[in-house]
C-alpha positions as CSV (number, residue, x, y, z in Angstrom):
1,M,0.0,0.0,0.0
2,T,1.3,3.5,-1.0
3,T,-0.3,5.9,1.5
4,N,2.0,8.9,1.1
5,C,0.9,11.3,-1.6
6,P,3.0,10.8,-4.8
7,V,2.8,14.5,-5.6
8,C,3.6,16.3,-2.4
9,G,4.7,13.5,-0.1
10,S,2.2,14.2,2.5
11,S,0.9,11.4,4.8
12,D,-2.3,13.2,5.6
13,C,-4.5,11.2,3.2
14,I,-8.0,10.1,3.7
15,D,-10.0,7.2,2.2
16,C,-12.2,8.0,-0.8
17,V,-13.6,4.7,-2.3
18,R,-12.6,1.0,-2.5
19,L,-13.3,-1.0,-5.7
20,P,-12.2,-4.6,-5.5
21,D,-11.4,-6.9,-8.4
22,V,-11.3,-4.4,-11.3
23,P,-9.5,-5.4,-14.5
24,V,-5.8,-4.6,-14.4
25,Y,-6.1,-3.5,-18.0
26,C,-9.2,-1.9,-19.4
27,N,-7.6,-1.3,-22.8
28,V,-6.3,-4.8,-23.4
29,L,-8.9,-7.1,-25.1
30,F,-8.6,-10.8,-25.7
31,D,-8.9,-13.0,-28.8
32,R,-10.7,-15.8,-26.9
33,R,-13.5,-15.3,-24.4
34,E,-12.2,-17.8,-22.0
35,D,-8.9,-15.8,-21.7
36,A,-10.9,-12.6,-21.1
37,L,-12.9,-14.2,-18.3
38,A,-9.5,-15.2,-16.6
39,A,-8.0,-11.7,-17.2
40,P,-6.1,-10.4,-14.2
41,A,-7.8,-8.2,-11.7
42,G,-6.6,-5.8,-9.0
43,D,-8.0,-3.5,-6.3
44,I,-8.5,0.3,-6.3
45,E,-8.0,1.9,-2.9
46,L,-8.5,5.6,-3.9
47,V,-7.1,8.0,-1.3
48,Y,-7.2,11.8,-1.2
49,C,-4.3,14.0,-0.1
50,R,-5.4,16.8,2.2
51,G,-2.1,18.6,1.4
52,C,-2.4,19.2,-2.4
53,G,-5.7,17.5,-3.3
54,H,-4.1,14.7,-5.3
55,L,-5.9,11.3,-5.5
56,H,-4.1,8.0,-6.0
57,N,-4.6,4.3,-5.8
58,A,-2.8,3.2,-2.7
59,A,-3.2,-0.4,-3.8
60,F,-1.5,0.1,-7.2
61,D,1.2,-2.2,-8.0
62,P,3.4,-0.9,-11.0
63,G,4.9,-4.4,-11.4
64,R,1.5,-5.6,-12.6
65,V,1.3,-3.1,-15.5
66,A,3.4,-3.3,-18.7
67,Y,2.4,-1.7,-21.9
68,S,2.9,-3.7,-25.1
69,S,1.4,-3.9,-28.6
70,D,-1.7,-5.5,-27.1
71,Y,-2.6,-2.2,-25.6
72,E,-5.2,-0.2,-27.7
73,N,-6.8,2.9,-26.5
74,S,-7.1,5.2,-29.6
75,L,-10.1,7.4,-29.7
76,H,-9.3,8.8,-33.2
77,H,-12.0,6.7,-35.0
78,S,-14.7,9.0,-33.5
79,P,-15.4,12.3,-35.6
80,R,-16.2,14.0,-32.3
81,F,-12.9,13.2,-30.7
82,Q,-11.0,13.9,-34.0
83,A,-12.4,17.3,-34.2
84,Y,-11.2,18.0,-30.6
85,A,-7.7,16.6,-31.4
86,Q,-7.5,18.7,-34.6
87,A,-8.4,21.9,-32.7
88,L,-5.9,21.1,-30.0
89,A,-3.1,20.5,-32.5
90,A,-3.9,23.8,-34.3
91,R,-3.7,25.6,-30.9
92,L,-0.3,24.1,-30.0
93,V,1.1,25.0,-33.4
94,D,0.0,28.6,-33.0
95,D,1.0,29.0,-29.3
96,H,4.4,27.4,-29.6
97,G,5.4,28.4,-33.1
98,L,5.5,24.8,-34.4
99,R,6.0,25.4,-38.1
100,G,8.8,23.5,-39.6
101,R,10.0,22.4,-36.2
102,T,10.6,19.1,-34.3
103,V,7.9,17.7,-31.9
104,V,8.5,14.7,-29.5
105,E,5.5,12.9,-28.2
106,I,5.9,10.7,-25.1
107,A,3.4,7.7,-25.0
108,C,2.3,8.4,-28.5
109,G,0.2,5.3,-29.0
110,Q,-0.1,4.6,-32.6
111,G,0.9,8.2,-33.6
112,D,-2.5,9.6,-34.4
113,F,-2.1,12.9,-32.5
114,L,1.5,13.3,-33.5
115,K,0.4,13.0,-37.2
116,L,-2.1,15.8,-36.7
117,L,0.3,18.0,-34.8
118,C,3.1,17.6,-37.4
119,E,0.7,18.0,-40.4
120,A,-0.7,21.1,-38.9
121,G,2.7,22.8,-38.6
122,G,4.7,21.0,-41.3
123,S,6.9,19.7,-38.5
124,R,9.0,16.6,-37.9
125,G,7.7,14.1,-35.2
126,I,9.4,11.6,-33.1
127,G,7.0,9.4,-31.0
128,F,8.0,7.2,-28.1
129,D,5.8,4.2,-27.1
130,P,6.5,0.5,-26.3
131,S,3.0,-0.3,-27.6
132,Y,3.6,1.3,-31.0
133,T,2.8,-1.1,-33.9
134,P,3.6,0.0,-37.5
135,G,0.6,0.3,-39.7
136,R,-2.0,0.0,-36.9
137,G,-2.9,3.8,-36.6
138,G,-3.3,6.6,-39.1
139,A,0.3,7.8,-38.9
140,G,1.4,5.5,-41.8
141,N,-0.8,7.6,-44.1
142,S,0.8,11.0,-43.1
143,S,2.7,13.3,-45.3
144,A,4.7,14.5,-42.3
145,A,8.2,13.2,-41.4
146,L,7.4,10.8,-38.5
147,S,9.6,8.3,-36.8
148,F,8.8,6.1,-33.8
149,V,10.8,4.5,-31.0
150,K,9.4,1.4,-29.2
151,D,10.6,2.5,-25.9
152,Y,9.8,4.6,-22.8
153,Y,11.1,8.2,-23.1
154,G,13.9,9.0,-20.6
155,E,17.2,10.5,-20.1
156,A,18.7,8.1,-22.5
157,H,17.0,10.1,-25.3
158,A,18.3,13.4,-24.1
159,D,20.1,13.9,-27.4
160,V,16.8,14.2,-29.2
161,A,16.3,17.9,-29.4
162,A,12.7,19.1,-29.7
163,D,10.8,22.4,-29.9
164,L,7.9,20.9,-27.9
165,I,7.6,17.8,-25.9
166,C,4.0,16.6,-25.8
167,C,2.5,13.8,-23.5
168,R,-1.2,13.0,-23.5
169,H,-2.9,10.6,-21.1
170,A,0.1,9.0,-19.7
171,L,1.0,10.9,-16.5
172,E,-2.0,9.3,-14.7
173,H,-0.5,5.9,-15.5
174,I,2.9,6.7,-13.7
175,A,3.1,5.8,-10.0
176,Q,5.7,8.5,-9.3
177,P,4.7,11.4,-11.5
178,V,7.1,14.0,-10.0
179,A,10.1,11.7,-10.5
180,F,9.0,11.2,-14.1
181,L,8.7,15.0,-14.7
182,R,12.2,15.5,-13.2
183,T,13.5,12.9,-15.7
184,V,11.9,14.9,-18.6
185,R,13.4,18.1,-17.1
186,R,16.9,16.6,-17.0
187,A,16.5,15.3,-20.6
188,I,15.6,18.9,-21.7
189,G,18.7,20.3,-19.9
190,G,19.4,23.9,-20.9
191,R,17.3,24.0,-24.0
192,G,14.3,25.7,-22.6
193,T,11.9,23.3,-24.4
194,P,8.2,23.9,-23.7
195,V,6.1,20.8,-22.6
196,F,2.4,20.1,-23.0
197,F,0.6,17.4,-21.0
198,E,-3.0,16.3,-20.9
199,V,-4.6,14.1,-18.2
200,P,-8.1,13.1,-17.1
201,N,-9.7,15.7,-14.9
202,A,-10.2,14.5,-11.3
203,Q,-12.8,17.3,-10.7
204,H,-15.0,15.7,-13.4
205,T,-14.5,12.2,-11.8
206,I,-15.3,13.4,-8.2
207,E,-17.6,16.3,-8.5
208,G,-19.1,15.3,-11.9
209,L,-19.4,11.6,-10.9
210,G,-17.5,10.4,-13.9
211,V,-17.1,7.2,-11.9
212,W,-16.4,4.9,-14.8
213,D,-13.1,6.7,-15.2
214,L,-11.8,4.9,-12.1
215,I,-9.6,2.1,-13.6
216,Y,-6.5,0.3,-12.4
217,E,-4.3,1.6,-15.1
218,H,-4.8,5.1,-13.8
219,C,-2.9,5.2,-10.5
220,G,-3.2,9.0,-10.1
221,Y,-5.9,11.5,-10.5
222,F,-5.0,15.2,-11.0
223,W,-7.1,18.3,-10.4
224,E,-5.7,21.7,-11.3
225,G,-3.9,22.3,-8.0
226,S,-2.2,18.9,-7.9
227,L,-1.2,19.1,-11.5
228,V,0.4,22.4,-11.2
229,E,2.2,21.3,-8.0
230,A,3.5,18.2,-9.6
231,F,5.0,20.3,-12.5
232,R,6.5,22.7,-10.0
233,R,8.2,19.9,-8.0
234,G,9.2,18.4,-11.3
235,G,11.2,21.5,-12.3
236,F,8.6,23.4,-14.5
237,R,6.5,26.5,-14.2
238,A,3.0,26.3,-15.6
239,T,2.1,28.9,-18.3
240,R,-1.3,27.7,-19.0
241,V,-3.9,25.3,-17.4
242,A,-7.3,24.6,-18.9
243,S,-10.1,22.1,-18.7
244,E,-11.0,20.6,-22.0
245,F,-13.4,18.2,-23.8
246,G,-16.4,18.9,-21.7
247,A,-14.2,19.4,-18.5
248,Q,-13.3,15.7,-18.8
249,Y,-9.6,16.6,-19.5
250,L,-7.0,18.9,-18.0
251,T,-4.2,20.3,-20.0
252,I,-1.0,22.1,-18.9
253,D,1.6,24.1,-20.9
254,A,4.8,24.6,-19.0
255,L,8.4,25.8,-19.3
256,P,11.5,24.5,-17.7
257,A,12.3,26.4,-14.4
258,D,15.4,26.7,-12.4
259,E,15.5,25.0,-9.0
260,S,14.6,28.2,-7.1
261,S,11.6,29.1,-9.2
262,H,8.1,28.8,-7.8
263,A,6.4,30.8,-10.6
264,G,3.1,29.4,-11.6
265,A,2.5,27.5,-8.4
266,G,-0.9,29.2,-7.9
267,L,-2.1,29.1,-11.5
268,A,-5.2,27.2,-12.0
269,A,-7.9,26.8,-14.7
270,E,-11.1,28.9,-14.6
271,G,-13.6,27.3,-12.3
272,A,-11.1,25.4,-10.3
273,P,-12.4,24.2,-7.0
274,S,-10.8,25.0,-3.6
275,L,-9.2,22.2,-1.6
276,G,-12.2,22.5,0.8
277,Q,-14.7,22.0,-2.0
278,L,-12.8,19.1,-3.4
279,E,-12.5,17.4,0.1
280,T,-16.3,17.8,0.5
281,A,-16.9,16.1,-2.7
282,V,-14.4,13.3,-1.8
283,S,-16.2,12.7,1.4
284,R,-19.5,12.1,-0.5
285,F,-18.0,10.2,-3.4
286,A,-18.2,6.6,-2.1
287,E,-21.9,7.0,-1.4
288,A,-22.5,8.7,-4.7
289,Y,-20.6,5.9,-6.5
290,R,-22.8,3.3,-5.0
291,A,-26.0,5.2,-5.8
292,K,-25.0,5.5,-9.4
293,V,-24.3,1.8,-9.6
294,D,-27.6,1.0,-8.0
295,R,-29.4,3.3,-10.4
296,W,-27.9,1.5,-13.4
297,Q,-28.7,-1.8,-11.8
298,D,-32.3,-0.7,-11.7
299,V,-32.2,0.2,-15.4
300,L,-30.7,-3.1,-16.4
301,G,-33.2,-5.0,-14.1
302,A,-36.1,-3.3,-15.9
303,L,-34.7,-4.2,-19.2
304,R,-34.3,-7.8,-18.2
305,R,-37.8,-8.1,-16.7
306,D,-39.2,-6.7,-20.0
307,G,-37.2,-9.1,-22.1
308,R,-35.4,-6.2,-23.8
309,R,-31.8,-6.4,-25.0
310,A,-29.2,-3.7,-24.7
311,V,-25.8,-3.0,-26.2
312,L,-23.2,-0.6,-24.8
313,W,-21.5,1.7,-27.2
314,G,-17.9,2.4,-26.3
315,A,-15.4,-0.4,-25.6
316,G,-12.8,2.0,-24.0
317,S,-12.1,2.4,-20.3
318,K,-15.6,3.7,-19.4
319,G,-17.4,0.9,-21.1
320,V,-15.2,-1.8,-19.6
321,S,-15.4,-0.3,-16.2
322,F,-19.2,-0.1,-16.5
323,V,-19.8,-3.7,-17.4
324,N,-17.3,-4.9,-14.7
325,A,-19.0,-2.9,-12.0
326,L,-22.5,-4.0,-13.0
327,R,-22.0,-7.6,-14.4
328,P,-25.0,-7.3,-16.6
329,G,-24.8,-10.8,-18.1
330,D,-26.7,-11.2,-21.4
331,T,-28.8,-8.0,-20.8
332,I,-25.7,-6.4,-22.4
333,D,-24.4,-9.1,-24.7
334,C,-21.8,-7.0,-26.6
335,L,-20.1,-3.7,-26.8
336,I,-20.0,-1.6,-29.9
337,D,-16.9,0.3,-31.0
338,L,-15.7,2.2,-34.0
339,N,-12.1,1.1,-33.6
340,P,-11.7,-1.9,-36.0
341,H,-8.7,-3.2,-34.0
342,K,-11.2,-4.0,-31.2
343,H,-13.7,-5.9,-33.3
344,G,-14.1,-9.6,-32.6
345,R,-12.2,-9.3,-29.3
346,F,-13.5,-9.8,-25.8
347,V,-13.7,-7.5,-22.7
348,P,-11.6,-8.5,-19.7
349,C,-13.3,-10.3,-16.8
350,T,-16.8,-10.1,-18.1
351,G,-16.2,-11.5,-21.6
352,Q,-18.5,-9.5,-23.8
353,E,-17.5,-9.4,-27.5
354,V,-16.7,-6.0,-29.2
355,R,-18.5,-5.6,-32.5
356,P,-18.7,-3.0,-35.2
357,P,-21.7,-0.7,-35.5
358,E,-22.8,-2.5,-38.7
359,S,-23.5,-5.7,-36.8
360,L,-26.6,-4.0,-35.1
361,K,-28.4,-4.2,-38.5
362,A,-28.6,-8.0,-38.2
363,R,-29.8,-8.0,-34.7
364,P,-31.1,-4.5,-33.6
365,P,-31.1,-3.9,-29.8
366,D,-33.9,-2.4,-27.8
367,A,-31.6,0.0,-26.1
368,V,-28.2,1.5,-26.6
369,I,-26.2,2.6,-23.6
370,V,-23.9,5.6,-24.4
371,M,-20.9,5.9,-22.0
372,N,-20.0,9.4,-22.8
373,P,-22.5,12.2,-23.4
374,L,-20.2,14.0,-25.7
375,Y,-20.7,11.2,-28.2
376,A,-24.5,11.0,-27.9
377,D,-25.4,13.0,-31.0
378,E,-22.7,11.2,-33.1
379,I,-24.0,7.8,-31.9
380,G,-27.6,8.7,-32.5
381,A,-26.8,9.8,-36.1
382,S,-25.0,6.5,-36.7
383,L,-27.9,4.5,-35.4
384,R,-30.3,6.4,-37.7
385,A,-28.0,5.8,-40.6
386,L,-28.0,2.1,-39.8
387,G,-31.9,2.0,-39.6
388,V,-31.7,1.0,-35.9
389,D,-34.6,2.3,-33.8
390,A,-33.4,1.9,-30.2
391,D,-33.8,3.9,-26.9
392,L,-30.6,5.9,-26.2
393,L,-29.7,5.7,-22.6
394,V,-26.9,8.2,-22.0
395,E,-24.7,8.0,-18.9
396,G,-24.0,11.3,-17.4
397,A,-26.9,13.0,-19.0
398,E,-29.1,12.8,-15.8
């Protein structure tokens, strides 16, 4: 158990919620259902630091998590997400003058965002990720000069000079985020390279009850205050912090700072809560989590009693977390996803198959559960195009 806060080191931490036996990987699917049913599980013991407001899984064991080519979490098949990513890439190009420059992306996945960023600015991109698989993402079709290193980024790569270091949705996977940021800072040396990071927003998870974002792979949950504090301790000063994508994400732009600099320590996004507000929400979270699970159990129970069949749209972390918390059996017999690399594979621990949207034409469901309200319009349009008339049950829209 890791009780001290991994951001500020405080031992003044209080319990938030305990979730036993969750999948170790939400973003690793299985070729065989029997293997999916036997997928490894672990516990989440979410604790809250009263010193800086950071939340972390005290039961997280980094030795159980290793990222390989089996890991698949790309969201770029969704037009809604792609539009967000394109706008973000354009903003970074403008703000950091990334025209004809060099960009490094840490944990680049299959290079989808790196491709957008480099095409927007005519830049060269170097992506680092042990899970990168040539030809699996959209980067192979890019006109930009892209190269990939199947490795974790670190000081061994300090000779790779960049005009921006980008890292999206990786810091929350790292058990010691400050130590990692210090590694990035040492790799930058005296070059003054700006960095950009994006993480899930703990305020959305806790105050907005985005409870399905609690997964084993995410060992840390940042709000504005703890994110800025982590970067300060890691040797950076924040220049911009913002909530994005319906307040589900937090982004931070930062510059290297010398050891005596505390600039930016109080910087926070508009609408950031106080520590007191966050702690109040944390104290109520376990009860609110149980109430949300109970409400969905009632919804599924009503479907079951009426002999109605549902599918769940979205085989990412939220969807996998949802079916593992609710164990819906054949009331939800499959998950639907746009990502073709997930089709025909099976969800860890519960074993539902992931199928393409076109499969719904042969066997239309009575209801479609949508895991993210930001995708509701997109999914509704897809169902109409398929001629599927089903009730749309949108999580988070209540």
